[in-house]
FIFI-761632 format. One line per 10 residues: number of its first residue (from 1); their letters; for each residue x negated, y, z negated of C-alpha. Coordinates in steps of 0.1 Angstrom, whole numbers, plus 5000, padded with zeros to 4 digits. Layout:
NUM = A = X Y Z  ...
end
This chain:
1 = MRALLSWPLH = 5651 2955 8548  5636 2987 8561  5648 2977 8596  5684 2974 8583  5682 3008 8566  5667 3026 8595  5697 3022 8618  5722 3042 8596  5694 3068 8589  5688 3073 8626
11 = LLKAYRQSIA = 5725 3075 8632  5729 3101 8605  5700 3121 8620  5715 3119 8655  5748 3131 8641  5732 3161 8623  5715 3171 8656  5746 3168 8677  5770 3196 8686  5798 3179 8665
21 = YLPSLLAVVY = 5780 3182 8632  5792 3215 8618  5825 3216 8637  5835 3183 8622  5826 3194 8587  5846 3226 8590  5875 3207 8605  5876 3185 8574  5876 3216 8551  5905 3231 8570
31 = ALLGLAALLL = 5924 3198 8569  5920 3197 8532  5934 3232 8530  5964 3221 8551  5970 3191 8528  5969 3214 8498  5994 3237 8514  6017 3208 8522  6014 3183 8493  6006 3204 8462
41 = PVSNQQLPGL = 6039 3209 8443  6034 3245 8433  6068 3261 8424  6076 3298 8425  6076 3300 8387  6039 3289 8386  6028 3319 8407  6023 3355 8397  6052 3379 8403  6032 3398 8429
51 = LTALGLEAPE = 6028 3367 8450  6064 3358 8446  6074 3391 8460  6055 3383 8492  6073 3351 8497  6094 3346 8528  6131 3337 8524  6129 3309 8550  6094 3298 8557  6107 3269 8579
61 = ATRALLAALL = 6120 3296 8603  6085 3307 8613  6079 3278 8637  6080 3302 8666  6053 3323 8651  6031 3293 8643  6036 3279 8678  6025 3313 8693  5994 3313 8670  5986 3277 8680
71 = GGMISLMVFS = 5989 3285 8717  5968 3316 8714  5940 3298 8695  5939 3270 8721  5937 3296 8749  5910 3315 8730  5889 3284 8725  5892 3273 8761  5884 3308 8775  5854 3312 8751
81 = FSMVMSVLSQ = 5836 3279 8760  5845 3279 8797  5829 3313 8800  5799 3301 8779  5793 3271 8801  5794 3293 8832  5769 3317 8817  5746 3289 8805  5747 3272 8839  5734 3304 8854
91 = AGGQFSHKLV = 5707 3306 8826  5697 3271 8834  5691 3281 8870  5670 3310 8860  5650 3295 8832  5651 3258 8826  5679 3232 8824  5663 3219 8792  5673 3251 8774  5710 3249 8782
101 = FGLVTERPHQ = 5719 3222 8757  5698 3238 8730  5716 3271 8735  5750 3253 8732  5740 3234 8700  5727 3264 8681  5741 3266 8646  5760 3299 8650  5778 3285 8680  5787 3254 8661
111 = WVLGHYLGTI = 5801 3275 8632  5824 3294 8656  5836 3262 8672  5843 3247 8638  5864 3276 8627  5883 3275 8660  5891 3237 8656  5899 3241 8619  5923 3269 8625  5941 3249 8652
121 = LFILMLLIVP = 5943 3219 8629  5956 3239 8600  5984 3255 8621  5992 3222 8636  5997 3206 8602  6021 3234 8592  6041 3228 8624  6043 3190 8618  6059 3194 8584  6083 3224 8587
131 = DVAGGETTWR = 6106 3215 8557  6100 3233 8524  6111 3219 8491  6134 3240 8470  6116 3264 8448  6083 3262 8467  6089 3288 8494  6062 3312 8481  6035 3285 8483  6044 3277 8519
141 = SLAIYLACAM = 6047 3315 8527  6012 3319 8514  6000 3291 8538  6016 3309 8567  5999 3342 8557  5967 3323 8555  5972 3309 8590  5977 3345 8603  5945 3355 8585  5926 3326 8601
151 = VVHCLGLFVY = 5936 3337 8636  5925 3373 8629  5892 3359 8616  5888 3338 8648  5894 3370 8669  5864 3386 8650  5844 3354 8656  5853 3356 8693  5837 3391 8696  5806 3378 8677
161 = FIHNVSESIQ = 5804 3347 8698  5804 3366 8731  5778 3391 8718  5756 3363 8705  5758 3342 8737  5750 3372 8758  5719 3380 8738  5708 3343 8736  5703 3340 8774  5681 3371 8777
171 = IDAVASDLHR = 5645 3362 8785  5631 3379 8754  5655 3360 8732  5648 3327 8750  5610 3331 8747  5612 3343 8711  5634 3313 8701  5611 3288 8718  5581 3305 8702  5597 3305 8667
181 = ATRLALERLQ = 5609 3269 8669  5574 3257 8681  5556 3277 8654  5579 3263 8627  5574 3227 8639  5536 3233 8638  5538 3247 8603  5559 3217 8591  5533 3193 8606  5505 3212 8588
191 = ARQQGERWRY = 5525 3210 8555  5530 3172 8559  5493 3166 8566  5481 3182 8534  5460 3162 8509  5430 3139 8509  5448 3110 8525  5451 3129 8558  5418 3130 8577  5405 3138 8612
201 = LPTVVPTDNP = 5377 3114 8623  5361 3119 8657  5354 3082 8660  5372 3054 8642  5350 3024 8638  5370 2992 8644  5371 2965 8618  5358 2929 8621  5394 2915 8618  5412 2903 8649
211 = RHVIHARRAG = 5437 2926 8666  5473 2916 8668  5494 2936 8693  5530 2945 8687  5553 2953 8717  5582 2977 8721  5617 2962 8720  5634 2991 8736  5626 3020 8760  5628 3057 8751
221 = YLQNADLSAL = 5608 3087 8739  5587 3079 8708  5589 3113 8691  5575 3105 8657  5567 3078 8632  5568 3074 8594  5531 3072 8590  5533 3068 8552  5555 3038 8556  5531 3023 8582
231 = GELAARVEGR = 5503 3028 8558  5521 3009 8531  5528 2981 8555  5492 2980 8565  5480 2979 8529  5504 2950 8522  5485 2928 8546  5451 2944 8540  5449 2956 8576  5448 2987 8597
241 = VTLHFRFGDY = 5475 2999 8621  5465 3017 8654  5492 3034 8675  5487 3032 8712  5509 3061 8722  5509 3099 8717  5539 3113 8700  5564 3123 8726  5554 3096 8752  5580 3076 8770
251 = VVEGLPILSL = 5575 3039 8765  5592 3010 8783  5604 2977 8768  5575 2953 8763  5548 2979 8763  5521 2975 8736  5528 3003 8712  5507 2995 8682  5483 2969 8669  5474 2955 8635
261 = EAEDAPDEAW = 5438 2947 8626  5441 2920 8599  5429 2885 8593  5463 2869 8597  5489 2876 8624  5519 2894 8611  5553 2876 8609  5584 2888 8626  5598 2905 8595  5566 2927 8592
271 = CAEARATLTY = 5568 2935 8630  5605 2945 8626  5596 2968 8597  5568 2984 8616  5591 2991 8646  5617 3006 8623  5592 3033 8613  5592 3046 8648  5616 3074 8658  5632 3072 8692
281 = LEGESIADHH = 5650 3102 8706  5665 3111 8740  5651 3142 8755  5627 3166 8740  5630 3177 8704  5608 3206 8695  5615 3201 8658  5599 3166 8660  5571 3174 8684  5558 3210 8687
291 = LYGMSQLMEV = 5540 3204 8720  5574 3202 8737  5580 3239 8728  5547 3248 8746  5557 3227 8776  5591 3244 8778  5575 3279 8777  5553 3268 8806  5583 3255 8825  5601 3288 8820
301 = AIKALSPGIN = 5571 3306 8833  5568 3286 8865  5605 3288 8871  5602 3326 8869  5574 3324 8895  5594 3304 8920  5603 3322 8952  5640 3322 8944  5635 3342 8912  5602 3359 8916
311 = DPGTARLCIH = 5600 3374 8881  5563 3376 8870  5572 3397 8840  5589 3367 8825  5559 3345 8832  5536 3370 8815  5559 3370 8785  5556 3333 8782  5518 3334 8786  5517 3358 8756
321 = RLTDLLARQL = 5537 3333 8735  5516 3304 8746  5484 3323 8737  5496 3327 8701  5506 3290 8698  5473 3278 8712  5454 3301 8689  5473 3285 8660  5464 3251 8674  5427 3260 8675
331 = RWQPSNCLLD = 5426 3273 8640  5439 3240 8626  5426 3205 8633  5454 3179 8631  5447 3146 8614  5444 3113 8633  5440 3090 8603  5459 3081 8571  5439 3067 8542  5450 3048 8512
341 = AEGRVRVTWP = 5442 3056 8475  5408 3038 8479  5398 3058 8509  5402 3031 8535  5418 3039 8568  5452 3024 8571  5468 3041 8602  5452 3058 8632  5469 3075 8661  5457 3093 8692
351 = LARFDDLLYR = 5458 3131 8695  5462 3153 8726  5428 3169 8734  5427 3207 8736  5413 3206 8771  5442 3184 8783  5467 3206 8766  5452 3237 8782  5452 3222 8816  5489 3210 8813
361 = LFQPILSYGR = 5500 3245 8802  5479 3270 8822  5471 3251 8855  5508 3250 8867  5512 3287 8860  5480 3295 8878  5491 3273 8908  5525 3290 8911  5512 3325 8905  5479 3323 8924
371 = QDVSIGLALL = 5490 3351 8948  5500 3374 8919  5471 3394 8905  5490 3402 8873  5494 3365 8865  5457 3358 8870  5447 3387 8848  5472 3376 8821  5458 3341 8821  5422 3355 8820
381 = KALKSLSLFA = 5432 3377 8790  5447 3347 8773  5415 3327 8778  5394 3355 8764  5416 3358 8733  5415 3320 8727  5377 3319 8730  5375 3339 8698  5389 3309 8679  5372 3280 8699
391 = EGESREALQA = 5340 3261 8693  5322 3233 8711  5342 3214 8737  5372 3237 8733  5352 3267 8743  5337 3249 8772  5372 3241 8784  5381 3277 8781  5350 3287 8801  5359 3263 8829
401 = HAERVIETLA = 5394 3276 8831  5382 3312 8831  5359 3304 8860  5388 3289 8879  5410 3319 8873  5383 3342 8885  5379 3321 8916  5417 3323 8922  5416 3361 8917  5388 3364 8943
411 = EAARHPLDRH = 5409 3345 8968  5440 3365 8962  5423 3399 8961  5406 3407 8995  5412 3444 8997  5384 3465 8981  5410 3484 8959  5423 3451 8945  5388 3438 8938  5378 3470 8921
421 = FIEARLSTGA = 5409 3469 8899  5401 3433 8889  5364 3438 8884  5370 3466 8860  5389 3441 8837  5367 3410 8840  5346 3415 8809  5367 3440 8790  5381 3431 8756  5367 3410 8728
431 = HRLDLPLQLP = 5358 3374 8739  5331 3348 8738  5330 3337 8774  5303 3341 8800  5321 3361 8827  5306 3378 8858  5307 3415 8863  5319 3412 8899  5343 3388 8917  5326 3362 8940
441 = PPRASLAVER = 5333 3367 8977  5363 3348 8990  5358 3313 9005  5366 3325 9040  5339 3351 9037  5314 3325 9025  5322 3303 9055  5316 3332 9079  5283 3340 9063  5271 3304 9065
451 = AQ = 5281 3303 9102  5261 3334 9109
end
């Protein structure tokens, strides 16, 4: 039953996340207004005298005006979005192609598109039915006035739309939006994992029951899962469910995605309900998986460090945003187990280790910016700040990365002036890392010394 209900729910979720969600709703509202203007039998006697005085003598003679408004609206919409796609294609070349679709599908842009489409639909309905019943000229005249007001409103939206799109492709806005979306996704995850049922266990002791593996029936990105529903399914058969993938992984058909530790093997209906709790999405959804936001910030940074763009300021801006997100990650330990009311583990899932996350985010930036002293110093400052929130293995990972950054700085800075500038900033600022007071000699110098 859950498998049957999951399909329309997933379809509704995909519709709400598509670019057609708000435009289609607004188009329906405008269509209802058009039907009210055409079908409601409102006579002149039912309206106030002030409105009657505004009525046109022959509303059906305004077809030329309505046709001009319709042509202008179509031209306005085509011009707006052709220009937007041109601007966003350039933004994709400068930042990351993953950001282009997200900028197009922003809610303000959907609102503007919906008002454009709705106005065109309303005017088109007035053109299709030009005849006016006797004694209802005022009601149709008001509809024509409303069509003119809609066009003026769309002209104002056009100015807002151009301004908003121009601001949305600026690097400050791009980095801030990615940072905000990732932070909100992390806060939503923290809110979901509140309560005694959500726990983090360093090691999960396996049960004595046999393990029954369940394979994927389709390929795609597994963004999330209804862990509470999986816990109920596991409690129904007195077992434990273990997920074999990290959220956001791409799985292929036939891959083992979860296993059930229970005395009896699950039937096909139970397996279908378990698969129905998994959420597949195409692409990367920051709202469903906050680590995607961090990865996109890293990709924007390395794109800015490419030889064709060569914008280290953008990379440093992304490093600052990543530092804040990683600090929030360090201050909170996500859960990897879901317990039932009796305290028994029902669902377990793997988590991304902090050292893995740190390597995936900082190492590409260090590799692309290894010749830029400012990038190395920005990464070192980020590692210093993160060390104030880290303990145990996390702090050891930060120490190892700091040593690698210092080694890279030593290779990039061979002039005494550069080395003096860097050494003055090695141990400054609050941190809990063991850093040297001087840069080590470059590897080439070491090789010469050994040869002598």
